[in-house]
C-alpha positions in Angstrom: 193.6 56.0 1.4 191.3 58.5 3.0 188.0 57.2 4.3 184.9 59.4 4.6 183.9 60.5 8.1 180.6 59.4 9.6 179.0 62.7 8.9 180.0 62.6 5.3 178.7 59.0 5.0 175.4 60.1 6.5 175.2 62.9 4.0 175.9 60.5 1.1 173.1 58.2 2.3 170.6 61.0 2.7 171.4 62.6 -0.7 171.1 59.2 -2.4 167.7 58.6 -0.7 166.4 62.0 -1.7 167.5 61.5 -5.3 165.9 58.0 -5.4 162.7 59.4 -4.0 162.8 62.0 -6.8 163.3 59.3 -9.4 160.4 57.3 -7.9 158.1 60.3 -8.0 159.0 61.1 -11.6 158.7 57.5 -12.6 161.4 54.9 -12.9 160.7 54.5 -16.6 160.7 58.2 -17.3 164.2 59.2 -16.2 167.4 58.7 -18.1 169.6 55.7 -17.0 172.5 58.0 -16.2 170.5 59.6 -13.3 170.8 56.3 -11.4 174.7 56.6 -11.3 174.8 59.3 -8.7 172.7 57.6 -6.0 174.6 54.3 -6.7 177.9 56.0 -6.1 176.6 57.8 -3.1 175.3 54.6 -1.6 178.6 52.8 -2.3 180.4 55.7 -0.5 178.0 55.6 2.4 178.4 51.8 2.8 182.1 51.4 2.3 183.4 54.8 3.3 185.5 55.2 0.1 184.5 58.1 -2.2 186.6 58.5 -5.3 185.4 62.1 -5.8 186.5 63.0 -2.3 189.9 61.4 -2.7 190.5 63.2 -6.0 189.5 66.5 -4.5 191.8 66.0 -1.6 194.7 65.2 -4.0 194.0 68.2 -6.1 193.2 70.8 -3.4 195.1 69.3 -0.5 193.8 68.1 2.8 192.2 70.6 5.2 
């Protein structure tokens, strides 16, 4: 199984943080529940290093 590099994990963390700040500025009760899925997946990928989307992309397009 392919693990995300440190740079990719840092990107996932920063992207999740920016999305969560946007949700906070909009209002937690105003956004649709599905918008929470992306930062949760990004934080999981940043913490564990396993990103299902990255693994699927490498299987489909090949490893660089």
